[in-house]
All heavy atoms as a GROMACS GRO file, in nm:
protein
  636
    1MET      N    1  11.955  17.004  15.696
    1MET     CA    2  12.097  16.973  15.698
    1MET      C    3  12.175  17.096  15.653
    1MET      O    4  12.136  17.167  15.563
    1MET     CB    5  12.121  16.854  15.604
    1MET     CG    6  12.257  16.794  15.617
    1MET     SD    7  12.262  16.708  15.772
    1MET     CE    8  12.416  16.630  15.763
    2THR      N    9  12.288  17.121  15.713
    2THR     CA   10  12.368  17.237  15.677
    2THR      C   11  12.455  17.206  15.556
    2THR      O   12  12.492  17.093  15.531
    2THR     CB   13  12.459  17.281  15.793
    2THR    OG1   14  12.545  17.175  15.826
    2THR    CG2   15  12.376  17.322  15.913
    3ASP      N   16  12.487  17.309  15.483
    3ASP     CA   17  12.571  17.297  15.365
    3ASP      C   18  12.716  17.315  15.407
    3ASP      O   19  12.754  17.422  15.453
    3ASP     CB   20  12.530  17.405  15.264
    3ASP     CG   21  12.615  17.405  15.138
    3ASP    OD1   22  12.705  17.319  15.126
    3ASP    OD2   23  12.591  17.490  15.052
    4PRO      N   24  12.801  17.210  15.395
    4PRO     CA   25  12.940  17.222  15.440
    4PRO      C   26  13.020  17.324  15.361
    4PRO      O   27  13.125  17.369  15.404
    4PRO     CB   28  12.996  17.081  15.422
    4PRO     CG   29  12.907  17.016  15.323
    4PRO     CD   30  12.772  17.080  15.338
    5GLU      N   31  12.971  17.364  15.244
    5GLU     CA   32  13.043  17.460  15.162
    5GLU      C   33  12.984  17.600  15.175
    5GLU      O   34  13.018  17.689  15.099
    5GLU     CB   35  13.038  17.414  15.016
    5GLU     CG   36  13.087  17.273  14.999
    5GLU     CD   37  13.199  17.262  14.899
    5GLU    OE1   38  13.223  17.359  14.828
    5GLU    OE2   39  13.260  17.156  14.895
    6ALA      N   40  12.895  17.620  15.271
    6ALA     CA   41  12.830  17.750  15.289
    6ALA      C   42  12.933  17.853  15.333
    6ALA      O   43  13.023  17.825  15.410
    6ALA     CB   44  12.721  17.739  15.394
    7THR      N   45  12.918  17.972  15.279
    7THR     CA   46  13.008  18.081  15.317
    7THR      C   47  12.926  18.204  15.352
    7THR      O   48  12.812  18.219  15.309
    7THR     CB   49  13.105  18.116  15.203
    7THR    OG1   50  13.030  18.150  15.086
    7THR    CG2   51  13.198  18.000  15.171
    8LEU      N   52  12.985  18.292  15.426
    8LEU     CA   53  12.923  18.418  15.463
    8LEU      C   54  12.946  18.516  15.351
    8LEU      O   55  13.061  18.542  15.314
    8LEU     CB   56  12.984  18.469  15.594
    8LEU     CG   57  12.937  18.603  15.645
    8LEU    CD1   58  12.788  18.599  15.675
    8LEU    CD2   59  13.014  18.640  15.769
    9HIS      N   60  12.839  18.570  15.295
    9HIS     CA   61  12.853  18.665  15.185
    9HIS      C   62  12.813  18.805  15.229
    9HIS      O   63  12.697  18.831  15.256
    9HIS     CB   64  12.765  18.623  15.066
    9HIS     CG   65  12.810  18.498  15.001
    9HIS    ND1   66  12.921  18.492  14.920
    9HIS    CD2   67  12.763  18.372  15.007
    9HIS    CE1   68  12.938  18.370  14.877
    9HIS    NE2   69  12.844  18.294  14.929
   10ALA      N   70  12.909  18.891  15.243
   10ALA     CA   71  12.885  19.033  15.267
   10ALA      C   72  12.932  19.105  15.142
   10ALA      O   73  13.044  19.085  15.097
   10ALA     CB   74  12.961  19.080  15.390
   11ARG      N   75  12.846  19.184  15.085
   11ARG     CA   76  12.879  19.250  14.959
   11ARG      C   77  12.985  19.357  14.980
   11ARG      O   78  12.976  19.438  15.069
   11ARG     CB   79  12.753  19.312  14.900
   11ARG     CG   80  12.653  19.210  14.857
   11ARG     CD   81  12.526  19.267  14.803
   11ARG     NE   82  12.540  19.400  14.749
   11ARG     CZ   83  12.437  19.481  14.725
   11ARG    NH1   84  12.315  19.442  14.753
   11ARG    NH2   85  12.456  19.600  14.675
   12SER      N   86  13.087  19.356  14.895
   12SER     CA   87  13.195  19.454  14.907
   12SER      C   88  13.154  19.591  14.854
   12SER      O   89  13.220  19.689  14.882
   12SER     CB   90  13.319  19.404  14.833
   12SER     OG   91  13.291  19.388  14.696
   13ASP      N   92  13.045  19.598  14.776
   13ASP     CA   93  13.002  19.726  14.721
   13ASP      C   94  12.899  19.796  14.810
   13ASP      O   95  12.841  19.894  14.772
   13ASP     CB   96  12.945  19.706  14.581
   13ASP     CG   97  12.820  19.620  14.579
   13ASP    OD1   98  12.804  19.538  14.671
   13ASP    OD2   99  12.740  19.634  14.485
   14LYS      N  100  12.878  19.744  14.930
   14LYS     CA  101  12.778  19.801  15.021
   14LYS      C  102  12.847  19.846  15.148
   14LYS      O  103  12.939  19.783  15.197
   14LYS     CB  104  12.674  19.694  15.054
   14LYS     CG  105  12.561  19.743  15.142
   14LYS     CD  106  12.457  19.633  15.159
   14LYS     CE  107  12.337  19.668  15.239
   14LYS     NZ  108  12.338  19.771  15.332
   15THR      N  109  12.801  19.958  15.202
   15THR     CA  110  12.852  20.006  15.330
   15THR      C  111  12.761  19.952  15.439
   15THR      O  112  12.639  19.968  15.433
   15THR     CB  113  12.852  20.160  15.335
   15THR    OG1  114  12.933  20.208  15.229
   15THR    CG2  115  12.904  20.210  15.468
   16TYR      N  116  12.820  19.884  15.537
   16TYR     CA  117  12.743  19.824  15.646
   16TYR      C  118  12.763  19.902  15.775
   16TYR      O  119  12.873  19.941  15.808
   16TYR     CB  120  12.791  19.680  15.672
   16TYR     CG  121  12.752  19.582  15.566
   16TYR    CD1  122  12.836  19.554  15.460
   16TYR    CD2  123  12.630  19.516  15.573
   16TYR    CE1  124  12.800  19.463  15.363
   16TYR    CE2  125  12.593  19.424  15.477
   16TYR     CZ  126  12.678  19.398  15.372
   16TYR     OH  127  12.643  19.307  15.276
   17THR      N  128  12.653  19.920  15.849
   17THR     CA  129  12.667  19.967  15.986
   17THR      C  130  12.702  19.843  16.070
   17THR      O  131  12.686  19.729  16.024
   17THR     CB  132  12.536  20.028  16.039
   17THR    OG1  133  12.436  19.926  16.042
   17THR    CG2  134  12.491  20.145  15.953
   18THR      N  135  12.747  19.863  16.191
   18THR     CA  136  12.778  19.751  16.279
   18THR      C  137  12.656  19.663  16.297
   18THR      O  138  12.663  19.540  16.289
   18THR     CB  139  12.828  19.801  16.415
   18THR    OG1  140  12.942  19.884  16.395
   18THR    CG2  141  12.864  19.687  16.507
   19HIS      N  142  12.540  19.725  16.318
   19HIS     CA  143  12.416  19.650  16.336
   19HIS      C  144  12.384  19.566  16.212
   19HIS      O  145  12.348  19.449  16.224
   19HIS     CB  146  12.301  19.746  16.368
   19HIS     CG  147  12.169  19.677  16.377
   19HIS    ND1  148  12.131  19.604  16.488
   19HIS    CD2  149  12.067  19.667  16.288
   19HIS    CE1  150  12.010  19.554  16.466
   19HIS    NE2  151  11.970  19.591  16.347
   20ASP      N  152  12.397  19.627  16.094
   20ASP     CA  153  12.369  19.555  15.969
   20ASP      C  154  12.460  19.434  15.954
   20ASP      O  155  12.417  19.325  15.917
   20ASP     CB  156  12.387  19.645  15.847
   20ASP     CG  157  12.282  19.753  15.836
   20ASP    OD1  158  12.176  19.741  15.899
   20ASP    OD2  159  12.308  19.851  15.762
   21PHE      N  160  12.588  19.452  15.982
   21PHE     CA  161  12.684  19.344  15.966
   21PHE      C  162  12.656  19.232  16.067
   21PHE      O  163  12.665  19.114  16.034
   21PHE     CB  164  12.827  19.396  15.980
   21PHE     CG  165  12.928  19.296  15.933
   21PHE    CD1  166  12.936  19.261  15.799
   21PHE    CD2  167  13.014  19.236  16.022
   21PHE    CE1  168  13.029  19.168  15.755
   21PHE    CE2  169  13.108  19.143  15.980
   21PHE     CZ  170  13.115  19.109  15.846
   22MET      N  171  12.619  19.268  16.190
   22MET     CA  172  12.584  19.167  16.289
   22MET      C  173  12.461  19.088  16.245
   22MET      O  174  12.451  18.968  16.269
   22MET     CB  175  12.560  19.231  16.426
   22MET     CG  176  12.687  19.283  16.491
   22MET     SD  177  12.806  19.154  16.530
   22MET     CE  178  12.726  19.076  16.668
   23GLU      N  179  12.367  19.155  16.179
   23GLU     CA  180  12.249  19.085  16.126
   23GLU      C  181  12.288  18.986  16.017
   23GLU      O  182  12.232  18.877  16.009
   23GLU     CB  183  12.146  19.185  16.075
   23GLU     CG  184  12.076  19.262  16.184
   23GLU     CD  185  11.992  19.171  16.274
   23GLU    OE1  186  11.922  19.082  16.222
   23GLU    OE2  187  11.998  19.190  16.396
   24VAL      N  188  12.385  19.023  15.932
   24VAL     CA  189  12.433  18.932  15.828
   24VAL      C  190  12.495  18.808  15.894
   24VAL      O  191  12.468  18.694  15.855
   24VAL     CB  192  12.537  19.001  15.736
   24VAL    CG1  193  12.608  18.901  15.647
   24VAL    CG2  194  12.471  19.109  15.652
   25ILE      N  195  12.577  18.829  15.995
   25ILE     CA  196  12.642  18.718  16.065
   25ILE      C  197  12.537  18.631  16.136
   25ILE      O  198  12.541  18.508  16.127
   25ILE     CB  199  12.747  18.770  16.165
   25ILE    CG1  200  12.863  18.835  16.089
   25ILE    CG2  201  12.798  18.659  16.255
   25ILE    CD1  202  12.959  18.911  16.177
   26ALA      N  203  12.443  18.693  16.206
   26ALA     CA  204  12.339  18.618  16.276
   26ALA      C  205  12.254  18.538  16.177
   26ALA      O  206  12.219  18.423  16.204
   26ALA     CB  207  12.251  18.712  16.358
   27GLY      N  208  12.223  18.596  16.064
   27GLY     CA  209  12.146  18.526  15.961
   27GLY      C  210  12.220  18.404  15.910
   27GLY      O  211  12.162  18.297  15.888
   28PHE      N  212  12.350  18.418  15.890
   28PHE     CA  213  12.433  18.305  15.845
   28PHE      C  214  12.431  18.193  15.949
   28PHE      O  215  12.409  18.077  15.918
   28PHE     CB  216  12.576  18.352  15.820
   28PHE     CG  217  12.671  18.240  15.793
   28PHE    CD1  218  12.678  18.181  15.667
   28PHE    CD2  219  12.754  18.192  15.893
   28PHE    CE1  220  12.766  18.078  15.642
   28PHE    CE2  221  12.842  18.088  15.869
   28PHE     CZ  222  12.847  18.030  15.744
   29LEU      N  223  12.454  18.230  16.076
   29LEU     CA  224  12.456  18.130  16.182
   29LEU      C  225  12.321  18.062  16.196
   29LEU      O  226  12.313  17.939  16.213
   29LEU     CB  227  12.496  18.194  16.315
   29LEU     CG  228  12.639  18.246  16.323
   29LEU    CD1  229  12.660  18.320  16.453
   29LEU    CD2  230  12.740  18.133  16.308
   30ARG      N  231  12.213  18.139  16.185
   30ARG     CA  232  12.078  18.084  16.197
   30ARG      C  233  12.051  17.987  16.082
   30ARG      O  234  12.000  17.878  16.104
   30ARG     CB  235  11.976  18.197  16.195
   30ARG     CG  236  11.833  18.151  16.215
   30ARG     CD  237  11.735  18.269  16.218
   30ARG     NE  238  11.753  18.348  16.338
   30ARG     CZ  239  11.796  18.474  16.340
   30ARG    NH1  240  11.828  18.536  16.229
   30ARG    NH2  241  11.809  18.540  16.454
   31SER      N  242  12.090  18.023  15.962
   31SER     CA  243  12.061  17.942  15.845
   31SER      C  244  12.146  17.817  15.834
   31SER      O  245  12.097  17.711  15.796
   31SER     CB  246  12.079  18.024  15.717
   31SER     OG  247  11.989  18.131  15.714
   32TYR      N  248  12.274  17.829  15.862
   32TYR     CA  249  12.367  17.720  15.832
   32TYR      C  250  12.418  17.641  15.952
   32TYR      O  251  12.467  17.530  15.935
   32TYR     CB  252  12.487  17.773  15.753
   32TYR     CG  253  12.447  17.822  15.617
   32TYR    CD1  254  12.435  17.957  15.590
   32TYR    CD2  255  12.418  17.731  15.515
   32TYR    CE1  256  12.396  18.001  15.465
   32TYR    CE2  257  12.380  17.775  15.390
   32TYR     CZ  258  12.369  17.910  15.365
   32TYR     OH  259  12.330  17.954  15.242
   33LEU      N  260  12.409  17.696  16.071
   33LEU     CA  261  12.465  17.625  16.186
   33LEU      C  262  12.359  17.582  16.288
   33LEU      O  263  12.356  17.467  16.329
   33LEU     CB  264  12.572  17.710  16.255
   33LEU     CG  265  12.694  17.743  16.172
   33LEU    CD1  266  12.790  17.831  16.252
   33LEU    CD2  267  12.765  17.618  16.126
   34PHE      N  268  12.275  17.675  16.332
   34PHE     CA  269  12.187  17.646  16.444
   34PHE      C  270  12.043  17.616  16.404
   34PHE      O  271  11.972  17.551  16.480
   34PHE     CB  272  12.187  17.764  16.542
   34PHE     CG  273  12.322  17.790  16.602
   34PHE    CD1  274  12.388  17.909  16.577
   34PHE    CD2  275  12.384  17.697  16.682
   34PHE    CE1  276  12.512  17.934  16.631
   34PHE    CE2  277  12.509  17.720  16.737
   34PHE     CZ  278  12.573  17.839  16.711
   35GLY      N  279  11.997  17.665  16.291
   35GLY     CA  280  11.859  17.640  16.249
   35GLY      C  281  11.759  17.687  16.352
   35GLY      O  282  11.768  17.798  16.404
   36ASN      N  283  11.664  17.598  16.385
   36ASN     CA  284  11.558  17.632  16.482
   36ASN      C  285  11.610  17.646  16.624
   36ASN      O  286  11.538  17.693  16.711
   36ASN     CB  287  11.449  17.525  16.478
   36ASN     CG  288  11.375  17.525  16.347
   36ASN    OD1  289  11.368  17.626  16.277
   36ASN    ND2  290  11.319  17.410  16.311
   37SER      N  291  11.734  17.607  16.650
   37SER     CA  292  11.791  17.615  16.785
   37SER      C  293  11.870  17.744  16.807
   37SER      O  294  11.939  17.758  16.908
   37SER     CB  295  11.885  17.496  16.808
   37SER     OG  296  11.815  17.375  16.795
   38PHE      N  297  11.860  17.840  16.716
   38PHE     CA  298  11.940  17.964  16.724
   38PHE      C  299  11.918  18.036  16.857
   38PHE      O  300  12.014  18.073  16.924
   38PHE     CB  301  11.908  18.056  16.607
   38PHE     CG  302  11.990  18.182  16.606
   38PHE    CD1  303  12.122  18.178  16.565
   38PHE    CD2  304  11.936  18.302  16.646
   38PHE    CE1  305  12.200  18.293  16.564
   38PHE    CE2  306  12.013  18.418  16.645
   38PHE     CZ  307  12.144  18.414  16.603
   39ASP      N  308  11.793  18.057  16.897
   39ASP     CA  309  11.765  18.129  17.022
   39ASP      C  310  11.815  18.051  17.143
   39ASP      O  311  11.862  18.110  17.239
   39ASP     CB  312  11.616  18.159  17.036
   39ASP     CG  313  11.570  18.274  16.948
   39ASP    OD1  314  11.657  18.349  16.898
   39ASP    OD2  315  11.448  18.289  16.927
   40LEU      N  316  11.806  17.919  17.138
   40LEU     CA  317  11.856  17.837  17.248
   40LEU      C  318  12.006  17.860  17.266
   40LEU      O  319  12.052  17.883  17.378
   40LEU     CB  320  11.829  17.688  17.221
   40LEU     CG  321  11.896  17.592  17.320
   40LEU    CD1  322  11.829  17.601  17.457
   40LEU    CD2  323  11.889  17.450  17.266
   41TRP      N  324  12.082  17.856  17.158
   41TRP     CA  325  12.228  17.869  17.166
   41TRP      C  326  12.275  18.011  17.191
   41TRP      O  327  12.380  18.033  17.248
   41TRP     CB  328  12.294  17.815  17.040
   41TRP     CG  329  12.296  17.666  17.037
   41TRP    CD1  330  12.214  17.584  16.965
   41TRP    CD2  331  12.383  17.581  17.110
   41TRP    NE1  332  12.244  17.454  16.990
   41TRP    CE2  333  12.348  17.448  17.079
   41TRP    CE3  334  12.486  17.603  17.200
   41TRP    CZ2  335  12.415  17.339  17.133
   41TRP    CZ3  336  12.552  17.494  17.255
   41TRP    CH2  337  12.516  17.364  17.221
   42THR      N  338  12.199  18.114  17.148
   42THR     CA  339  12.246  18.252  17.160
   42THR      C  340  12.179  18.331  17.271
   42THR      O  341  12.234  18.433  17.313
   42THR     CB  342  12.227  18.327  17.028
   42THR    OG1  343  12.087  18.328  16.994
   42THR    CG2  344  12.306  18.264  16.916
   43LYS      N  345  12.063  18.290  17.318
   43LYS     CA  346  11.992  18.367  17.421
   43LYS      C  347  11.969  18.286  17.548
   43LYS      O  348  12.015  18.322  17.655
   43LYS     CB  349  11.859  18.417  17.365
   43LYS     CG  350  11.876  18.516  17.252
   43LYS     CD  351  11.745  18.561  17.195
   43LYS     CE  352  11.772  18.653  17.076
   43LYS     NZ  353  11.654  18.680  17.001
   44THR      N  354  11.899  18.177  17.536
   44THR     CA  355  11.861  18.096  17.652
   44THR      C  356  11.979  18.020  17.710
   44THR      O  357  12.000  18.020  17.830
   44THR     CB  358  11.752  17.995  17.611
   44THR    OG1  359  11.646  18.064  17.547
   44THR    CG2  360  11.698  17.921  17.732
   45GLY      N  361  12.055  17.954  17.625
   45GLY     CA  362  12.165  17.870  17.668
   45GLY      C  363  12.121  17.725  17.678
   45GLY      O  364  12.009  17.697  17.720
   46ALA      N  365  12.207  17.635  17.638
   46ALA     CA  366  12.178  17.492  17.642
   46ALA      C  367  12.234  17.434  17.772
   46ALA      O  368  12.348  17.459  17.807
   46ALA     CB  369  12.241  17.421  17.521
   47ARG      N  370  12.154  17.358  17.842
   47ARG     CA  371  12.197  17.296  17.968
   47ARG      C  372  12.313  17.202  17.940
   47ARG      O  373  12.317  17.132  17.839
   47ARG     CB  374  12.084  17.215  18.032
   47ARG     CG  375  11.961  17.294  18.069
   47ARG     CD  376  11.966  17.376  18.193
   47ARG     NE  377  12.028  17.309  18.306
   47ARG     CZ  378  12.084  17.374  18.407
   47ARG    NH1  379  12.086  17.505  18.408
   47ARG    NH2  380  12.139  17.310  18.507
   48CYS      N  381  12.412  17.200  18.029
   48CYS     CA  382  12.527  17.112  18.012
   48CYS      C  383  12.595  17.087  18.146
   48CYS      O  384  12.565  17.154  18.245
   48CYS     CB  385  12.627  17.170  17.912
   48CYS     SG  386  12.713  17.316  17.973
   49ASN      N  387  12.684  16.992  18.146
   49ASN     CA  388  12.769  16.963  18.262
   49ASN      C  389  12.914  16.981  18.218
   49ASN      O  390  12.951  16.942  18.107
   49ASN     CB  391  12.748  16.820  18.311
   49ASN     CG  392  12.610  16.798  18.366
   49ASN    OD1  393  12.557  16.883  18.435
   49ASN    ND2  394  12.550  16.685  18.333
   50LEU      N  395  12.994  17.039  18.304
   50LEU     CA  396  13.134  17.065  18.274
   50LEU      C  397  13.220  17.005  18.384
   50LEU      O  398  13.196  17.029  18.502
   50LEU     CB  399  13.157  17.217  18.266
   50LEU     CG  400  13.298  17.264  18.238
   50LEU    CD1  401  13.333  17.234  18.092
   50LEU    CD2  402  13.309  17.413  18.264
   51LEU      N  403  13.318  16.925  18.344
   51LEU     CA  404  13.409  16.866  18.442
   51LEU      C  405  13.508  16.974  18.484
   51LEU      O  406  13.581  17.028  18.402
   51LEU     CB  407  13.483  16.747  18.381
   51LEU     CG  408  13.574  16.669  18.475
   51LEU    CD1  409  13.497  16.617  18.595
   51LEU    CD2  410  13.640  16.554  18.399
   52LYS      N  411  13.506  17.009  18.610
   52LYS     CA  412  13.591  17.116  18.662
   52LYS      C  413  13.734  17.065  18.681
   52LYS      O  414  13.756  16.960  18.740
   52LYS     CB  415  13.537  17.167  18.793
   52LYS     CG  416  13.404  17.238  18.780
   52LYS     CD  417  13.342  17.271  18.914
   52LYS     CE  418  13.422  17.376  18.986
   52LYS     NZ  419  13.358  17.422  19.110
   53VAL      N  420  13.830  17.140  18.631
   53VAL     CA  421  13.971  17.104  18.646
   53VAL      C  422  14.007  17.110  18.794
   53VAL      O  423  13.972  17.204  18.864
   53VAL     CB  424  14.060  17.201  18.564
   53VAL    CG1  425  14.206  17.172  18.588
   53VAL    CG2  426  14.026  17.193  18.416
   54GLY      N  427  14.078  17.008  18.841
   54GLY     CA  428  14.121  17.004  18.980
   54GLY      C  429  14.012  16.963  19.076
   54GLY      O  430  14.028  16.972  19.197
   55SER      N  431  13.900  16.919  19.024
   55SER     CA  432  13.789  16.877  19.108
   55SER      C  433  13.745  16.737  19.065
   55SER      O  434  13.769  16.695  18.953
   55SER     CB  435  13.672  16.975  19.091
   55SER     OG  436  13.557  16.927  19.158
   56SER      N  437  13.679  16.668  19.154
   56SER     CA  438  13.631  16.535  19.119
   56SER      C  439  13.485  16.538  19.075
   56SER      O  440  13.425  16.435  19.051
   56SER     CB  441  13.645  16.440  19.238
   56SER     OG  442  13.568  16.490  19.347
   57GLY      N  443  13.429  16.657  19.063
   57GLY     CA  444  13.288  16.667  19.029
   57GLY      C  445  13.260  16.747  18.904
   57GLY      O  446  13.348  16.809  18.846
   58TRP      N  447  13.135  16.741  18.866
   58TRP     CA  448  13.086  16.812  18.749
   58TRP      C  449  13.012  16.938  18.793
   58TRP      O  450  12.941  16.936  18.893
   58TRP     CB  451  12.990  16.724  18.670
   58TRP     CG  452  13.058  16.607  18.604
   58TRP    CD1  453  13.090  16.489  18.662
   58TRP    CD2  454  13.103  16.601  18.470
   58TRP    NE1  455  13.152  16.407  18.572
   58TRP    CE2  456  13.161  16.473  18.452
   58TRP    CE3  457  13.100  16.688  18.362
   58TRP    CZ2  458  13.215  16.433  18.331
   58TRP    CZ3  459  13.154  16.646  18.242
   58TRP    CH2  460  13.210  16.521  18.227
   59ALA      N  461  13.027  17.045  18.719
   59ALA     CA  462  12.952  17.169  18.742
   59ALA      C  463  12.837  17.172  18.643
   59ALA      O  464  12.856  17.146  18.524
   59ALA     CB  465  13.041  17.290  18.724
   60GLN      N  466  12.717  17.203  18.690
   60GLN     CA  467  12.601  17.214  18.603
   60GLN      C  468  12.582  17.359  18.564
   60GLN      O  469  12.610  17.450  18.641
   60GLN     CB  470  12.476  17.161  18.673
   60GLN     CG  471  12.483  17.014  18.703
   60GLN     CD  472  12.354  16.965  18.767
   60GLN    OE1  473  12.268  17.043  18.807
   60GLN    NE2  474  12.342  16.833  18.778
   61GLY      N  475  12.536  17.381  18.442
   61GLY     CA  476  12.511  17.517  18.396
   61GLY      C  477  12.458  17.520  18.255
   61GLY      O  478  12.396  17.424  18.210
   62LYS      N  479  12.482  17.628  18.188
   62LYS     CA  480  12.438  17.647  18.050
   62LYS      C  481  12.556  17.694  17.966
   62LYS      O  482  12.644  17.762  18.016
   62LYS     CB  483  12.326  17.751  18.041
   62LYS     CG  484  12.197  17.707  18.105
   62LYS     CD  485  12.091  17.814  18.084
   62LYS     CE  486  11.959  17.769  18.145
   62LYS     NZ  487  11.854  17.869  18.123
   63ILE      N  488  12.552  17.658  17.839
   63ILE     CA  489  12.651  17.706  17.743
   63ILE      C  490  12.577  17.791  17.641
   63ILE      O  491  12.466  17.759  17.600
   63ILE     CB  492  12.728  17.590  17.678
   63ILE    CG1  493  12.843  17.641  17.594
   63ILE    CG2  494  12.635  17.502  17.596
   63ILE    CD1  495  12.938  17.533  17.548
   64ARG      N  496  12.638  17.904  17.606
   64ARG     CA  497  12.573  18.000  17.515
   64ARG      C  498  12.678  18.053  17.419
   64ARG      O  499  12.794  18.069  17.454
   64ARG     CB  500  12.512  18.111  17.600
   64ARG     CG  501  12.433  18.210  17.526
   64ARG     CD  502  12.360  18.309  17.617
   64ARG     NE  503  12.443  18.362  17.724
   64ARG     CZ  504  12.411  18.360  17.853
   64ARG    NH1  505  12.300  18.303  17.893
   64ARG    NH2  506  12.491  18.412  17.943
   65VAL      N  507  12.636  18.082  17.296
   65VAL     CA  508  12.724  18.139  17.195
   65VAL      C  509  12.703  18.290  17.193
   65VAL      O  510  12.590  18.338  17.187
   65VAL     CB  511  12.692  18.081  17.054
   65VAL    CG1  512  12.772  18.152  16.947
   65VAL    CG2  513  12.718  17.932  17.052
   66ARG      N  514  12.814  18.366  17.201
   66ARG     CA  515  12.809  18.512  17.191
   66ARG      C  516  12.881  18.553  17.065
   66ARG      O  517  12.988  18.502  17.033
   66ARG     CB  518  12.875  18.577  17.311
   66ARG     CG  519  12.796  18.559  17.437
   66ARG     CD  520  12.858  18.622  17.556
   66ARG     NE  521  12.925  18.748  17.526
   66ARG     CZ  522  13.000  18.815  17.611
   66ARG    NH1  523  13.016  18.768  17.731
   66ARG    NH2  524  13.059  18.926  17.576
   67ILE      N  525  12.824  18.649  16.995
   67ILE     CA  526  12.885  18.702  16.873
   67ILE      C  527  12.944  18.838  16.907
   67ILE      O  528  12.873  18.928  16.953
   67ILE     CB  529  12.781  18.716  16.760
   67ILE    CG1  530  12.716  18.582  16.732
   67ILE    CG2  531  12.846  18.773  16.635
   67ILE    CD1  532  12.593  18.591  16.644
   68ILE      N  533  13.074  18.852  16.888
   68ILE     CA  534  13.141  18.979  16.917
   68ILE      C  535  13.206  19.028  16.789
   68ILE      O  536  13.282  18.956  16.724
   68ILE     CB  537  13.247  18.962  17.027
   68ILE    CG1  538  13.181  18.914  17.156
   68ILE    CG2  539  13.324  19.091  17.048
   68ILE    CD1  540  13.278  18.877  17.264
   69LEU      N  541  13.177  19.150  16.753
   69LEU     CA  542  13.237  19.214  16.636
   69LEU      C  543  13.330  19.322  16.688
   69LEU      O  544  13.290  19.410  16.764
   69LEU     CB  545  13.128  19.276  16.548
   69LEU     CG  546  13.173  19.341  16.419
   69LEU    CD1  547  13.236  19.237  16.327
   69LEU    CD2  548  13.054  19.406  16.350
   70GLU      N  549  13.458  19.312  16.654
   70GLU     CA  550  13.558  19.404  16.707
   70GLU      C  551  13.630  19.474  16.592
   70GLU      O  552  13.671  19.410  16.496
   70GLU     CB  553  13.660  19.327  16.790
   70GLU     CG  554  13.768  19.414  16.850
   70GLU     CD  555  13.865  19.332  16.934
   70GLU    OE1  556  13.819  19.247  17.012
   70GLU    OE2  557  13.985  19.354  16.921
   71PHE      N  558  13.644  19.604  16.603
   71PHE     CA  559  13.718  19.683  16.505
   71PHE      C  560  13.855  19.717  16.563
   71PHE      O  561  13.864  19.765  16.676
   71PHE     CB  562  13.644  19.812  16.470
   71PHE     CG  563  13.723  19.904  16.383
   71PHE    CD1  564  13.740  19.876  16.248
   71PHE    CD2  565  13.781  20.018  16.434
   71PHE    CE1  566  13.813  19.960  16.167
   71PHE    CE2  567  13.856  20.103  16.354
   71PHE     CZ  568  13.870  20.074  16.220
   72ALA      N  569  13.960  19.688  16.488
   72ALA     CA  570  14.096  19.720  16.530
   72ALA      C  571  14.156  19.813  16.426
   72ALA      O  572  14.192  19.768  16.317
   72ALA     CB  573  14.179  19.593  16.544
   73PRO      N  574  14.165  19.943  16.455
   73PRO     CA  575  14.219  20.035  16.356
   73PRO      C  576  14.367  20.008  16.329
   73PRO      O  577  14.439  19.960  16.418
   73PRO     CB  578  14.199  20.172  16.419
   73PRO     CG  579  14.188  20.147  16.564
   73PRO     CD  580  14.132  20.008  16.580
   74ASP      N  581  14.410  20.037  16.207
   74ASP     CA  582  14.552  20.023  16.174
   74ASP      C  583  14.633  20.122  16.255
   74ASP      O  584  14.588  20.233  16.284
   74ASP     CB  585  14.574  20.053  16.024
   74ASP     CG  586  14.511  19.948  15.936
   74ASP    OD1  587  14.487  19.836  15.983
   74ASP    OD2  588  14.487  19.979  15.818
   75GLU      N  589  14.750  20.079  16.295
   75GLU     CA  590  14.843  20.168  16.366
   75GLU      C  591  14.901  20.266  16.266
   75GLU      O  592  14.939  20.228  16.155
   75GLU     CB  593  14.955  20.086  16.430
   75GLU     CG  594  14.907  19.990  16.537
   75GLU     CD  595  14.862  20.062  16.663
   75GLU    OE1  596  14.916  20.169  16.695
   75GLU    OE2  597  14.768  20.011  16.729
   76PRO      N  598  14.914  20.394  16.302
   76PRO     CA  599  14.976  20.488  16.208
   76PRO      C  600  15.123  20.452  16.188
   76PRO      O  601  15.191  20.409  16.282
   76PRO     CB  602  14.961  20.623  16.277
   76PRO     CG  603  14.933  20.592  16.420
   76PRO     CD  604  14.872  20.455  16.426
   77ASN      N  605  15.170  20.470  16.067
   77ASN     CA  606  15.308  20.440  16.034
   77ASN      C  607  15.393  20.562  16.067
   77ASN      O  608  15.381  20.666  16.006
   77ASN     CB  609  15.319  20.402  15.887
   77ASN     CG  610  15.456  20.351  15.849
   77ASN    OD1  611  15.549  20.360  15.928
   77ASN    ND2  612  15.466  20.298  15.730
   78ASP      N  613  15.485  20.549  16.164
   78ASP     CA  614  15.569  20.661  16.207
   78ASP      C  615  15.678  20.695  16.107
   78ASP      O  616  15.746  20.795  16.122
   78ASP     CB  617  15.631  20.631  16.344
   78ASP     CG  618  15.527  20.628  16.453
   78ASP    OD1  619  15.421  20.692  16.437
   78ASP    OD2  620  15.550  20.559  16.555
   79GLU      N  621  15.702  20.610  16.007
   79GLU     CA  622  15.811  20.631  15.911
   79GLU      C  623  15.774  20.726  15.799
   79GLU      O  624  15.857  20.760  15.718
   79GLU     CB  625  15.853  20.497  15.852
   79GLU     CG  626  15.909  20.401  15.957
   79GLU     CD  627  15.943  20.267  15.897
   79GLU    OE1  628  15.950  20.256  15.773
   79GLU    OE2  629  15.964  20.173  15.974
   80THR      N  630  15.650  20.775  15.794
   80THR     CA  631  15.611  20.864  15.685
   80THR      C  632  15.634  21.009  15.717
   80THR      O  633  15.648  21.051  15.824
   80THR     CB  634  15.463  20.844  15.647
   80THR    OG1  635  15.383  20.866  15.763
   80THR    CG2  636  15.442  20.707  15.589
   0.00000   0.00000   0.00000
């Protein structure tokens, strides 16, 4: 069972590479959200049906979770 109060702990006194930080996030998701189904949700994909908007039918396929880490640098302040 997952802990509803679980939080992601990344140490503020450590410098992380992008790879290291992604491993921290993946470890959190594996431990608290997906458990043994982690590879199914992130690599293989879980079979599902999706009701297509504007159609009377269902589309068959897979749903998968992707983890994206994005860096957005601060804009330089032109007033200085």
